[in-house]
C-alpha positions in Angstrom: -19.6 -190.9 9.9 -20.7 -190.2 13.4 -19.7 -192.1 16.8 -20.4 -195.9 16.8 -18.9 -198.8 18.4 -16.9 -200.0 15.4 -15.0 -196.8 14.7 -13.3 -194.7 17.3 -13.5 -190.9 16.9 -9.7 -190.4 16.3 -10.2 -193.2 13.6 -13.0 -191.3 12.0 -11.0 -188.2 12.0 -8.1 -189.6 10.4 -10.3 -190.8 7.2 -9.5 -187.6 5.4 -5.8 -188.2 5.9 -6.2 -191.7 4.6 -8.0 -190.4 1.3 -5.1 -187.7 0.7 -2.5 -190.5 1.0 -4.3 -192.7 -1.4 -4.5 -189.4 -3.8 -0.8 -188.9 -3.9 0.3 -192.7 -4.0 -1.9 -193.1 -7.0 -1.2 -189.7 -8.5 2.6 -191.1 -8.7 1.3 -193.8 -10.9 -1.0 -191.8 -13.2 1.7 -189.2 -14.0 4.1 -191.9 -14.6 1.5 -193.9 -17.0 0.8 -190.7 -19.1 4.4 -189.4 -19.4 5.7 -192.7 -20.0 2.7 -193.6 -22.8 3.9 -190.1 -24.3 7.4 -190.9 -24.2 7.0 -194.2 -25.8 5.2 -192.5 -28.8 7.3 -189.7 -29.1 10.2 -192.0 -29.6 8.7 -193.8 -32.3 8.0 -197.3 -30.6 4.1 -197.5 -31.9 1.2 -198.2 -30.2 1.7 -201.6 -29.1 4.5 -200.6 -27.6 2.1 -198.4 -25.4 -0.2 -201.5 -24.4 3.0 -203.3 -23.6 4.1 -200.5 -21.1 0.4 -200.2 -19.6 0.4 -203.9 -18.9 3.6 -203.6 -16.6 1.7 -201.4 -14.1 -0.2 -204.9 -13.4 2.4 -207.1 -13.3 3.8 -206.5 -9.7 0.1 -206.4 -8.2 -0.5 -209.9 -9.5 2.6 -211.1 -7.4 1.8 -208.9 -4.3 -1.9 -208.3 -4.1 -2.5 -211.7 -1.8 0.4 -211.1 0.3 -0.5 -207.4 1.1 -4.0 -208.7 1.7 -2.6 -211.3 4.5 -0.3 -208.5 5.6 -3.2 -205.8 6.2 -5.1 -208.3 7.9 -2.4 -209.5 10.5 -0.5 -205.7 10.8 -2.9 -203.2 9.6 -2.1 -200.2 7.5 1.1 -198.8 8.0 3.6 -201.6 7.0 2.1 -202.3 3.4 1.2 -198.9 3.0 5.2 -198.1 3.9 6.3 -200.8 1.4 4.0 -199.2 -1.2 5.3 -195.8 -1.0 9.1 -197.0 -1.2 8.0 -199.0 -4.6 6.7 -195.9 -5.5 9.5 -193.6 -4.8 12.0 -196.0 -6.5 10.3 -196.5 -9.4 9.5 -192.5 -10.2 13.3 -191.7 -9.3 14.2 -194.4 -11.8 12.4 -193.0 -14.6 13.5 -189.3 -13.9 17.0 -190.3 -13.6 17.7 -192.7 -16.7 14.8 -191.9 -19.2 15.4 -194.9 -21.3 12.8 -197.4 -22.5 14.1 -200.3 -19.7 13.8 -197.6 -17.0 10.5 -196.3 -17.7 9.2 -199.8 -18.0 10.8 -200.7 -14.6 8.9 -197.1 -13.2 5.7 -198.6 -14.5 6.2 -202.1 -13.0 7.1 -200.5 -9.5 4.7 -197.9 -9.4 1.9 -200.1 -10.6 2.8 -202.4 -7.7 2.6 -199.7 -5.3 -0.7 -198.7 -5.6 -1.9 -202.3 -5.4 -0.1 -202.9 -2.0 -1.1 -199.8 -0.8 -4.6 -199.8 -2.0 -5.7 -203.1 -0.4 -4.3 -201.9 3.3 -6.2 -198.6 2.7 -9.2 -199.9 1.7 -9.3 -202.7 4.5 -8.6 -199.7 6.8 -11.5 -197.8 5.4 -13.9 -200.5 6.0 -12.9 -200.5 9.4 -14.1 -196.9 9.8 -17.6 -197.8 8.6 -20.3 -197.6 11.5 -22.2 -200.2 10.1 -22.7 -202.5 6.9 -25.2 -199.7 5.4 -22.4 -197.2 5.4 -20.0 -199.1 3.4 -21.3 -197.6 0.1 -20.7 -194.3 1.4 -17.3 -195.1 2.6 -16.2 -196.6 -0.3 -17.5 -193.7 -2.6 -15.2 -191.5 -0.5 -12.4 -193.7 -1.1 -12.9 -194.0 -4.5 -12.5 -190.3 -4.7 -8.8 -190.5 -4.4 -7.9 -192.6 -7.7 -10.9 -190.3 -9.3 -9.2 -187.2 -8.1 -5.8 -188.3 -9.2 -6.8 -189.3 -12.6 -8.5 -186.0 -13.2 -5.7 -183.8 -12.1 -2.7 -185.9 -12.6 -2.9 -186.3 -16.5 -3.4 -182.5 -16.8 -0.9 -181.5 -14.8 1.4 -184.0 -16.7 0.5 -182.7 -19.9 0.9 -178.7 -19.2 4.5 -179.7 -17.7 5.5 -181.9 -20.5 4.1 -178.7 -23.2 5.9 -176.2 -20.9 9.1 -177.7 -19.3 9.5 -181.0 -21.0 9.5 -184.5 -20.1 12.0 -184.5 -17.1 9.5 -182.2 -15.2 6.8 -184.6 -15.6 8.7 -187.4 -14.4 10.2 -185.0 -11.3 6.7 -184.5 -10.1 6.0 -188.3 -9.9 9.0 -188.7 -7.9 7.9 -186.3 -5.5 4.7 -187.6 -4.8 5.7 -190.7 -2.6 7.3 -188.6 0.2 4.3 -186.4 0.5 1.8 -189.7 0.8 3.9 -191.0 3.6 4.1 -187.7 5.6 0.1 -187.8 5.1 -0.1 -191.4 6.3 1.7 -190.6 9.5 -1.5 -188.5 10.4 -3.4 -191.8 10.3 -3.0 -193.4 13.9 -2.1 -197.0 14.2 -4.8 -199.5 14.7 -3.9 -202.4 17.1 -4.6 -205.3 14.7 -6.4 -208.4 15.7 -4.9 -211.3 17.3 -2.8 -213.4 15.0 -4.8 -216.8 14.4 -4.1 -220.0 12.4 -6.0 -218.8 9.6 -3.1 -216.7 8.5 -0.9 -219.5 8.0 -3.6 -221.2 5.6 -3.4 -220.5 1.9 -7.2 -220.1 1.9 -7.8 -216.9 -0.2 -8.8 -219.1 -3.3 -11.5 -220.6 -1.4 -13.5 -217.7 -1.4 -14.3 -218.4 -5.3 -16.4 -221.2 -3.5 -18.8 -218.6 -2.7 -21.3 -217.9 -5.8 -21.8 -214.3 -5.1 -18.1 -213.7 -4.8 -17.4 -215.5 -8.4 -19.9 -213.3 -10.1 -18.8 -210.1 -8.4 -15.3 -210.7 -9.4 -16.5 -211.5 -12.8 -18.3 -208.2 -13.3 -15.5 -206.5 -11.8 -13.1 -207.7 -14.3 -15.0 -206.6 -17.1 -15.9 -203.2 -15.7 -12.0 -202.6 -14.8 -11.2 -203.7 -18.4 -13.1 -201.0 -19.5 -10.9 -198.4 -17.7 -7.8 -200.1 -19.1 -9.5 -199.6 -22.7 -10.0 -196.1 -22.2 -6.6 -195.2 -20.9 -5.0 -197.0 -23.9 -7.3 -195.6 -26.6 -7.1 -191.9 -25.3 -3.4 -191.4 -26.0 -3.4 -193.6 -29.0 -6.3 -191.6 -30.7 -5.1 -188.2 -29.5 -1.8 -189.0 -30.8 -3.0 -190.1 -34.1 -5.1 -187.0 -34.4 -2.2 -184.6 -33.7 -3.6 -183.6 -30.6 -1.1 -181.8 -27.9 -0.3 -183.3 -24.7 -2.4 -180.8 -22.8 -5.3 -181.9 -24.9 -4.6 -185.6 -24.5 -4.3 -184.9 -20.4 -7.7 -183.0 -20.6 -9.5 -185.9 -22.4 -8.0 -188.3 -19.7 -8.7 -185.8 -16.7 -12.7 -185.6 -18.1 -13.0 -189.1 -17.3 -11.8 -188.8 -13.9 -13.7 -185.8 -13.0 -16.9 -187.3 -14.1 -15.9 -190.2 -11.8 -15.4 -187.8 -9.2 -18.9 -186.0 -9.4 -20.7 -189.4 -9.8 -18.7 -190.7 -6.6 -19.8 -187.6 -4.6 -23.3 -188.2 -5.9 -23.3 -191.5 -4.3 -22.1 -190.4 -1.1 -25.3 -188.1 -0.9 -27.7 -190.8 -2.3 -26.2 -194.0 -0.9 -29.3 -194.9 0.9 -31.4 -194.7 -1.9 -29.5 -196.6 -4.2 -30.7 -200.1 -5.5 -27.0 -201.6 -5.9 -28.0 -204.1 -8.5 -30.2 -201.9 -10.8 -27.4 -199.1 -10.6 -24.7 -201.4 -11.5 -26.5 -202.9 -14.7 -27.7 -199.4 -15.8 -24.0 -198.5 -15.8 -22.9 -201.0 -17.8 -25.4 -200.4 -20.6 -24.4 -196.6 -20.4 -20.7 -197.7 -20.8 -21.4 -200.4 -23.6 -23.3 -197.4 -25.7 -20.4 -194.9 -24.9 -18.0 -197.5 -26.0 -20.1 -198.4 -29.2 -20.1 -194.8 -30.3 -16.4 -193.5 -29.2 -14.9 -194.0 -32.3 -17.3 -191.3 -34.0 -17.0 -188.4 -31.9 -15.5 -185.3 -33.3 -12.7 -183.3 -32.2 -11.2 -182.7 -28.7 -14.7 -181.8 -27.5 -16.4 -185.2 -28.6 -13.6 -187.0 -27.0 -14.1 -185.1 -23.7 -17.8 -185.6 -23.8 -17.3 -189.4 -24.5 -14.7 -189.8 -21.7 -17.2 -187.9 -19.3 -20.1 -190.4 -19.9 -17.5 -193.4 -19.4 -16.5 -191.8 -16.3 -20.0 -191.3 -15.3 -20.8 -195.1 -16.0 -17.6 -196.8 -14.9 -16.8 -194.6 -11.9 -20.3 -195.2 -10.4 -19.6 -199.0 -9.7 -16.6 -199.3 -7.8 -18.5 -198.3 -4.5 -21.2 -200.7 -5.1 -18.6 -203.5 -5.7 -16.8 -202.7 -2.7 -19.6 -202.7 -0.5 -20.9 -206.0 -2.1 -17.7 -207.6 -1.5 -17.5 -207.0 2.0 -20.8 -208.2 2.6 -20.3 -211.5 0.7 -17.0 -212.5 2.4 -16.2 -213.0 6.1 -14.8 -209.9 8.1 -11.7 -211.6 9.5 -10.7 -212.5 5.6 -11.5 -208.8 4.0 -7.9 -208.3 3.4 -7.9 -211.7 1.5 -10.7 -210.7 -0.4 -9.3 -207.1 -1.4 -6.0 -208.8 -2.3 -7.8 -211.5 -4.4 -9.9 -208.6 -6.1 -6.6 -206.9 -6.9 -5.2 -210.0 -8.2 -7.9 -210.6 -10.7 -8.2 -207.3 -11.8 -4.5 -206.7 -12.3 -4.2 -210.3 -14.2 -6.8 -209.0 -16.7 -4.8 -205.6 -16.8 -1.8 -207.3 -18.0 -3.3 -209.2 -20.8 -5.9 -206.4 -21.9 -4.0 -203.2 -22.9 -1.2 -205.9 -24.5 -4.2 -207.3 -26.2 -5.6 -203.8 -27.1 -2.3 -202.8 -28.6 -2.0 -205.9 -31.1 -5.9 -205.4 -31.7 -5.5 -202.0 -32.7 -2.4 -202.4 -34.8 -4.2 -205.3 -36.8 -7.5 -203.4 -37.3 -8.7 -200.2 -36.1 -8.0 -197.9 -33.4 -11.2 -198.0 -32.0 -11.4 -202.2 -32.2 -10.6 -202.1 -28.4 -13.7 -199.8 -27.6 -16.0 -202.2 -29.8 -14.7 -205.5 -27.8 -15.3 -203.6 -24.5 -18.7 -203.0 -25.7 -19.4 -206.7 -26.6 -17.7 -208.0 -23.2 -20.3 -205.4 -21.3 -23.0 -207.0 -23.1 -22.1 -210.6 -21.9 -21.6 -209.4 -18.6 -25.2 -208.6 -18.3 -25.8 -212.1 -17.3 -24.0 -212.5 -14.1 -24.6 -209.0 -13.1 -28.5 -209.7 -13.1 -27.7 -212.7 -10.7 -26.1 -210.6 -8.0 
Protein backbone atom coordinates (compact mmCIF):
# COMPACT_ATOMS: atom_id res chain seq x y z
CA UNK A 1 0.00 0.00 0.00
CA UNK A 2 1.34 3.37 -1.00
CA UNK A 3 0.41 6.91 -0.11
CA UNK A 4 -3.15 8.03 -0.66
CA UNK A 5 -5.78 10.39 0.68
CA UNK A 6 -7.65 7.79 2.74
CA UNK A 7 -4.89 6.02 4.66
CA UNK A 8 -2.26 8.19 6.37
CA UNK A 9 1.27 6.84 6.31
CA UNK A 10 1.47 6.10 10.05
CA UNK A 11 -1.70 3.98 9.81
CA UNK A 12 -0.42 2.01 6.81
CA UNK A 13 2.83 1.35 8.67
CA UNK A 14 0.75 -0.05 11.54
CA UNK A 15 -0.84 -2.66 9.26
CA UNK A 16 1.68 -5.44 10.16
CA UNK A 17 1.01 -4.85 13.86
CA UNK A 18 -2.70 -5.21 13.18
CA UNK A 19 -2.13 -8.58 11.50
CA UNK A 20 0.16 -9.75 14.32
CA UNK A 21 -2.49 -8.81 16.90
CA UNK A 22 -5.10 -10.82 15.01
CA UNK A 23 -2.76 -13.83 14.89
CA UNK A 24 -2.33 -13.82 18.67
CA UNK A 25 -6.03 -13.43 19.48
CA UNK A 26 -6.98 -16.13 17.00
CA UNK A 27 -4.18 -18.47 18.14
CA UNK A 28 -5.52 -18.34 21.70
CA UNK A 29 -8.83 -19.65 20.41
CA UNK A 30 -7.20 -22.20 18.07
CA UNK A 31 -5.00 -23.72 20.79
CA UNK A 32 -7.97 -23.89 23.16
CA UNK A 33 -10.06 -25.55 20.45
CA UNK A 34 -7.54 -28.29 19.64
CA UNK A 35 -6.53 -28.91 23.25
CA UNK A 36 -10.11 -28.88 24.49
CA UNK A 37 -11.24 -31.30 21.76
CA UNK A 38 -8.49 -33.79 22.58
CA UNK A 39 -9.11 -33.38 26.33
CA UNK A 40 -12.77 -34.32 25.80
CA UNK A 41 -11.87 -37.36 23.69
CA UNK A 42 -9.16 -38.52 26.09
CA UNK A 43 -11.64 -38.37 28.96
CA UNK A 44 -14.10 -40.57 27.09
CA UNK A 45 -16.89 -38.09 26.37
CA UNK A 46 -17.27 -39.10 22.69
CA UNK A 47 -17.73 -37.45 19.28
CA UNK A 48 -21.05 -35.78 20.05
CA UNK A 49 -19.43 -33.97 23.00
CA UNK A 50 -16.67 -32.69 20.70
CA UNK A 51 -19.33 -31.27 18.39
CA UNK A 52 -21.08 -29.55 21.27
CA UNK A 53 -17.79 -28.15 22.55
CA UNK A 54 -16.92 -26.73 19.13
CA UNK A 55 -20.38 -25.17 18.93
CA UNK A 56 -19.62 -23.12 22.02
CA UNK A 57 -16.98 -21.14 20.13
CA UNK A 58 -19.82 -19.51 18.20
CA UNK A 59 -22.33 -18.78 20.98
CA UNK A 60 -20.81 -15.55 22.31
CA UNK A 61 -20.26 -14.09 18.80
CA UNK A 62 -24.00 -14.44 18.13
CA UNK A 63 -24.73 -12.21 21.11
CA UNK A 64 -21.84 -9.76 20.63
CA UNK A 65 -21.11 -9.37 16.89
CA UNK A 66 -23.68 -6.70 16.03
CA UNK A 67 -22.85 -4.77 19.18
CA UNK A 68 -19.13 -5.03 18.36
CA UNK A 69 -19.77 -3.74 14.84
CA UNK A 70 -21.66 -0.70 16.15
CA UNK A 71 -18.92 -0.09 18.73
CA UNK A 72 -16.25 -0.25 16.01
CA UNK A 73 -18.20 2.21 13.82
CA UNK A 74 -18.54 4.57 16.76
CA UNK A 75 -15.26 4.20 18.70
CA UNK A 76 -12.73 2.69 16.30
CA UNK A 77 -10.31 -0.15 17.01
CA UNK A 78 -9.02 -0.22 20.57
CA UNK A 79 -12.15 -0.37 22.71
CA UNK A 80 -13.68 -3.52 21.11
CA UNK A 81 -10.22 -5.04 20.71
CA UNK A 82 -9.49 -4.51 24.41
CA UNK A 83 -12.73 -6.26 25.30
CA UNK A 84 -11.77 -9.18 23.07
CA UNK A 85 -8.35 -9.49 24.70
CA UNK A 86 -9.89 -9.56 28.18
CA UNK A 87 -12.39 -12.24 27.13
CA UNK A 88 -9.63 -14.39 25.61
CA UNK A 89 -7.43 -14.05 28.69
CA UNK A 90 -10.20 -14.95 31.13
CA UNK A 91 -11.30 -17.95 29.06
CA UNK A 92 -7.80 -19.34 28.58
CA UNK A 93 -6.82 -18.91 32.24
CA UNK A 94 -10.05 -20.57 33.38
CA UNK A 95 -9.40 -23.65 31.20
CA UNK A 96 -5.80 -23.78 32.46
CA UNK A 97 -6.62 -23.37 36.14
CA UNK A 98 -9.57 -25.76 36.46
CA UNK A 99 -9.36 -28.34 33.66
CA UNK A 100 -12.83 -29.72 34.17
CA UNK A 101 -15.45 -30.05 31.47
CA UNK A 102 -17.44 -26.99 32.55
CA UNK A 103 -14.31 -24.81 32.72
CA UNK A 104 -13.06 -25.92 29.31
CA UNK A 105 -16.54 -25.27 27.90
CA UNK A 106 -16.48 -21.77 29.42
CA UNK A 107 -13.01 -21.23 27.94
CA UNK A 108 -14.31 -22.20 24.50
CA UNK A 109 -17.23 -19.82 24.90
CA UNK A 110 -15.06 -16.86 25.92
CA UNK A 111 -12.17 -17.35 23.48
CA UNK A 112 -14.62 -17.78 20.61
CA UNK A 113 -16.39 -14.58 21.54
CA UNK A 114 -13.05 -12.79 21.86
CA UNK A 115 -12.12 -13.56 18.26
CA UNK A 116 -15.44 -12.28 16.96
CA UNK A 117 -15.37 -9.01 18.90
CA UNK A 118 -11.73 -8.28 18.06
CA UNK A 119 -11.92 -9.39 14.43
CA UNK A 120 -14.84 -7.10 13.55
CA UNK A 121 -12.89 -4.09 14.80
CA UNK A 122 -9.64 -5.16 13.09
CA UNK A 123 -11.34 -5.91 9.76
CA UNK A 124 -13.00 -2.50 9.79
CA UNK A 125 -9.68 -0.84 10.64
CA UNK A 126 -7.95 -2.71 7.82
CA UNK A 127 -10.54 -1.55 5.28
CA UNK A 128 -9.80 2.06 6.26
CA UNK A 129 -6.13 1.46 5.44
CA UNK A 130 -6.94 0.56 1.83
CA UNK A 131 -6.01 3.12 -0.79
CA UNK A 132 -9.02 2.58 -3.02
CA UNK A 133 -11.83 0.02 -3.51
CA UNK A 134 -9.71 -2.08 -5.87
CA UNK A 135 -7.21 -2.64 -3.04
CA UNK A 136 -9.74 -4.32 -0.76
CA UNK A 137 -8.97 -7.84 -2.06
CA UNK A 138 -5.29 -7.34 -1.33
CA UNK A 139 -5.93 -5.82 2.11
CA UNK A 140 -8.26 -8.61 3.15
CA UNK A 141 -5.90 -11.25 1.76
CA UNK A 142 -3.26 -9.94 4.13
CA UNK A 143 -5.76 -9.84 6.98
CA UNK A 144 -6.92 -13.37 6.21
CA UNK A 145 -3.32 -14.52 6.64
CA UNK A 146 -3.70 -13.88 10.37
CA UNK A 147 -6.22 -16.67 11.08
CA UNK A 148 -4.57 -18.86 8.46
CA UNK A 149 -1.13 -18.58 10.09
CA UNK A 150 -2.72 -19.13 13.47
CA UNK A 151 -4.51 -22.25 12.25
CA UNK A 152 -1.30 -23.48 10.62
CA UNK A 153 0.94 -23.09 13.65
CA UNK A 154 -1.33 -23.35 16.69
CA UNK A 155 -2.56 -26.95 16.18
CA UNK A 156 0.97 -28.20 15.52
CA UNK A 157 2.38 -26.39 18.56
CA UNK A 158 -0.54 -27.57 20.70
CA UNK A 159 -0.06 -31.17 19.54
CA UNK A 160 3.67 -31.09 20.28
CA UNK A 161 3.08 -29.57 23.72
CA UNK A 162 0.43 -32.18 24.52
CA UNK A 163 2.61 -35.10 23.38
CA UNK A 164 5.78 -33.93 25.16
CA UNK A 165 4.60 -31.85 28.13
CA UNK A 166 0.92 -32.62 28.68
CA UNK A 167 -2.40 -30.83 28.32
CA UNK A 168 -1.56 -28.24 30.98
CA UNK A 169 1.33 -26.83 28.94
CA UNK A 170 -0.94 -26.36 25.92
CA UNK A 171 -3.55 -24.55 27.99
CA UNK A 172 -0.78 -22.38 29.50
CA UNK A 173 0.44 -21.43 26.03
CA UNK A 174 -3.08 -20.27 25.13
CA UNK A 175 -3.22 -18.18 28.31
CA UNK A 176 -0.06 -16.22 27.36
CA UNK A 177 -1.30 -15.13 23.94
CA UNK A 178 -3.90 -12.47 24.91
CA UNK A 179 -1.29 -10.42 26.79
CA UNK A 180 0.98 -10.53 23.74
CA UNK A 181 -1.94 -9.49 21.54
CA UNK A 182 -2.58 -6.35 23.60
CA UNK A 183 1.11 -5.42 23.59
CA UNK A 184 1.04 -5.58 19.79
CA UNK A 185 -2.26 -3.70 19.54
CA UNK A 186 -0.74 -0.74 21.37
CA UNK A 187 1.60 -0.30 18.37
CA UNK A 188 -1.41 0.59 16.21
CA UNK A 189 -2.17 4.33 16.52
CA UNK A 190 -5.67 5.37 17.46
CA UNK A 191 -7.70 6.78 14.60
CA UNK A 192 -10.14 9.58 15.31
CA UNK A 193 -13.60 8.02 14.82
CA UNK A 194 -16.23 9.57 12.57
CA UNK A 195 -18.61 12.00 14.26
CA UNK A 196 -21.46 10.34 16.15
CA UNK A 197 -24.70 10.44 14.16
CA UNK A 198 -28.27 9.36 14.66
CA UNK A 199 -27.69 6.25 12.55
CA UNK A 200 -25.88 4.65 15.48
CA UNK A 201 -29.09 4.84 17.51
CA UNK A 202 -31.15 2.94 14.95
CA UNK A 203 -31.41 -0.87 15.02
CA UNK A 204 -30.71 -0.81 11.28
CA UNK A 205 -28.23 -3.65 10.77
CA UNK A 206 -30.93 -6.14 9.72
CA UNK A 207 -32.03 -3.73 6.99
CA UNK A 208 -28.87 -4.69 5.09
CA UNK A 209 -30.66 -7.90 4.13
CA UNK A 210 -32.85 -5.78 1.87
CA UNK A 211 -29.85 -5.58 -0.47
CA UNK A 212 -30.05 -8.61 -2.83
CA UNK A 213 -26.28 -8.82 -3.32
CA UNK A 214 -25.74 -8.76 0.45
CA UNK A 215 -28.26 -11.59 0.96
CA UNK A 216 -26.63 -13.82 -1.65
CA UNK A 217 -23.15 -13.06 -0.35
CA UNK A 218 -24.11 -13.98 3.21
CA UNK A 219 -25.75 -17.23 2.03
CA UNK A 220 -22.66 -18.31 0.10
CA UNK A 221 -20.44 -17.30 3.01
CA UNK A 222 -22.53 -19.42 5.40
CA UNK A 223 -22.02 -22.55 3.32
CA UNK A 224 -18.30 -21.98 2.91
CA UNK A 225 -17.74 -21.24 6.60
CA UNK A 226 -19.62 -24.45 7.43
CA UNK A 227 -16.94 -26.25 5.41
CA UNK A 228 -14.34 -24.97 7.89
CA UNK A 229 -16.50 -26.27 10.73
CA UNK A 230 -16.85 -29.68 9.07
CA UNK A 231 -13.09 -29.96 8.62
CA UNK A 232 -12.37 -28.83 12.21
CA UNK A 233 -14.81 -31.46 13.48
CA UNK A 234 -13.84 -34.40 11.28
CA UNK A 235 -10.05 -34.26 11.59
CA UNK A 236 -9.76 -34.81 15.39
CA UNK A 237 -12.54 -37.42 15.30
CA UNK A 238 -11.13 -39.37 12.32
CA UNK A 239 -7.57 -39.02 13.63
CA UNK A 240 -8.56 -40.31 17.06
CA UNK A 241 -10.50 -43.20 15.48
CA UNK A 242 -7.42 -44.16 13.44
CA UNK A 243 -5.18 -43.98 16.51
CA UNK A 244 -3.10 -41.04 15.30
CA UNK A 245 -1.01 -39.17 17.91
CA UNK A 246 -1.91 -35.58 18.78
CA UNK A 247 1.07 -34.25 16.80
CA UNK A 248 -0.19 -35.98 13.62
CA UNK A 249 -3.70 -34.62 14.12
CA UNK A 250 -2.21 -31.17 14.58
CA UNK A 251 -0.16 -31.63 11.42
CA UNK A 252 -3.28 -32.50 9.41
CA UNK A 253 -5.05 -29.40 10.73
CA UNK A 254 -1.94 -27.34 10.11
CA UNK A 255 -1.71 -28.48 6.47
CA UNK A 256 -5.18 -27.04 5.87
CA UNK A 257 -4.15 -23.68 7.32
CA UNK A 258 -0.75 -23.65 5.59
CA UNK A 259 -2.47 -24.15 2.24
CA UNK A 260 -4.81 -21.28 3.11
CA UNK A 261 -1.77 -19.10 3.84
CA UNK A 262 -0.21 -19.94 0.48
CA UNK A 263 -3.33 -19.27 -1.55
CA UNK A 264 -3.90 -15.96 0.23
CA UNK A 265 -0.34 -14.90 -0.52
CA UNK A 266 -1.05 -15.74 -4.16
CA UNK A 267 -4.16 -13.56 -4.04
CA UNK A 268 -2.06 -10.68 -2.69
CA UNK A 269 0.25 -11.08 -5.68
CA UNK A 270 -2.41 -11.55 -8.38
CA UNK A 271 -5.40 -9.68 -6.91
CA UNK A 272 -5.78 -7.34 -9.89
CA UNK A 273 -6.13 -10.27 -12.31
CA UNK A 274 -8.73 -12.25 -10.39
CA UNK A 275 -12.34 -12.49 -11.50
CA UNK A 276 -13.97 -12.72 -8.08
CA UNK A 277 -17.12 -14.57 -9.16
CA UNK A 278 -15.30 -17.16 -11.24
CA UNK A 279 -12.65 -17.74 -8.57
CA UNK A 280 -15.36 -18.16 -5.93
CA UNK A 281 -17.30 -20.74 -7.96
CA UNK A 282 -14.14 -22.68 -8.85
CA UNK A 283 -13.13 -22.86 -5.19
CA UNK A 284 -16.58 -24.21 -4.31
CA UNK A 285 -16.25 -26.99 -6.91
CA UNK A 286 -12.79 -27.98 -5.63
CA UNK A 287 -14.06 -28.07 -2.04
CA UNK A 288 -17.08 -30.16 -3.03
CA UNK A 289 -14.96 -32.79 -4.79
CA UNK A 290 -12.47 -32.96 -1.91
CA UNK A 291 -15.22 -33.41 0.67
CA UNK A 292 -16.63 -36.30 -1.36
CA UNK A 293 -13.27 -38.09 -1.47
CA UNK A 294 -11.97 -37.27 2.03
CA UNK A 295 -13.27 -40.42 3.74
CA UNK A 296 -11.21 -42.69 1.48
CA UNK A 297 -7.88 -40.88 1.78
CA UNK A 298 -5.24 -43.30 3.12
CA UNK A 299 -3.18 -42.68 6.25
CA UNK A 300 -1.81 -39.44 7.65
CA UNK A 301 -0.31 -38.45 4.30
CA UNK A 302 -3.66 -38.80 2.57
CA UNK A 303 -5.40 -36.70 5.20
CA UNK A 304 -2.69 -34.05 4.89
CA UNK A 305 -3.19 -33.87 1.11
CA UNK A 306 -6.97 -33.70 1.43
CA UNK A 307 -6.76 -31.02 4.08
CA UNK A 308 -4.35 -29.01 1.94
CA UNK A 309 -6.78 -29.11 -1.00
CA UNK A 310 -9.59 -27.92 1.26
CA UNK A 311 -7.28 -25.20 2.57
CA UNK A 312 -6.66 -23.96 -0.96
CA UNK A 313 -10.36 -23.98 -1.81
CA UNK A 314 -11.84 -22.55 1.38
CA UNK A 315 -8.88 -20.28 2.14
CA UNK A 316 -9.20 -18.48 -1.18
CA UNK A 317 -12.77 -17.27 -0.76
CA UNK A 318 -12.66 -15.04 2.32
CA UNK A 319 -10.69 -12.15 0.74
CA UNK A 320 -13.12 -12.10 -2.20
CA UNK A 321 -16.19 -12.19 0.03
CA UNK A 322 -14.85 -9.47 2.32
CA UNK A 323 -13.99 -7.21 -0.62
CA UNK A 324 -17.44 -7.74 -2.15
CA UNK A 325 -19.08 -7.10 1.22
CA UNK A 326 -17.47 -3.67 1.47
CA UNK A 327 -18.57 -2.79 -2.05
CA UNK A 328 -22.23 -3.70 -1.59
CA UNK A 329 -22.74 -1.90 1.77
CA UNK A 330 -22.58 1.83 2.62
CA UNK A 331 -19.19 2.90 4.07
CA UNK A 332 -20.70 4.26 7.28
CA UNK A 333 -22.23 0.83 7.97
CA UNK A 334 -19.22 -1.39 7.28
CA UNK A 335 -18.89 -2.24 10.97
CA UNK A 336 -22.55 -3.28 11.08
CA UNK A 337 -22.14 -5.36 7.92
CA UNK A 338 -19.07 -7.10 9.37
CA UNK A 339 -20.88 -7.71 12.63
CA UNK A 340 -23.92 -9.11 10.82
CA UNK A 341 -21.71 -11.41 8.77
CA UNK A 342 -19.98 -12.57 11.96
CA UNK A 343 -23.35 -13.16 13.63
CA UNK A 344 -24.75 -15.26 10.78
CA UNK A 345 -21.57 -17.29 10.39
CA UNK A 346 -21.39 -18.06 14.08
CA UNK A 347 -25.11 -18.80 14.21
CA UNK A 348 -24.44 -21.59 11.73
CA UNK A 349 -21.33 -22.61 13.66
CA UNK A 350 -23.42 -23.20 16.77
CA UNK A 351 -25.70 -25.60 14.94
CA UNK A 352 -23.26 -27.24 12.54
CA UNK A 353 -20.71 -28.92 14.86
CA UNK A 354 -23.46 -30.27 17.12
CA UNK A 355 -25.28 -31.51 14.02
CA UNK A 356 -22.06 -32.98 12.65
CA UNK A 357 -21.51 -34.82 15.94
CA UNK A 358 -25.01 -36.27 15.97
CA UNK A 359 -24.79 -37.19 12.28
CA UNK A 360 -21.41 -38.89 12.68
CA UNK A 361 -22.55 -40.77 15.77
CA UNK A 362 -25.74 -41.98 14.06
CA UNK A 363 -24.30 -42.85 10.63
CA UNK A 364 -20.62 -42.65 9.62
CA UNK A 365 -17.65 -40.47 10.58
CA UNK A 366 -17.49 -39.13 7.02
CA UNK A 367 -21.18 -38.16 6.82
CA UNK A 368 -20.50 -34.48 7.68
CA UNK A 369 -18.14 -34.30 4.70
CA UNK A 370 -20.79 -35.70 2.37
CA UNK A 371 -23.35 -33.24 3.73
CA UNK A 372 -20.99 -30.35 3.01
CA UNK A 373 -20.47 -31.56 -0.56
CA UNK A 374 -24.23 -31.45 -1.09
CA UNK A 375 -24.53 -27.95 0.38
CA UNK A 376 -21.71 -26.66 -1.82
CA UNK A 377 -23.47 -28.01 -4.89
CA UNK A 378 -26.70 -26.21 -3.93
CA UNK A 379 -24.81 -22.98 -3.17
CA UNK A 380 -23.61 -22.72 -6.75
CA UNK A 381 -26.95 -21.16 -7.68
CA UNK A 382 -26.71 -18.02 -5.50
CA UNK A 383 -22.96 -17.83 -6.25
CA UNK A 384 -23.68 -17.54 -9.97
CA UNK A 385 -26.03 -14.60 -9.31
CA UNK A 386 -23.43 -12.55 -7.42
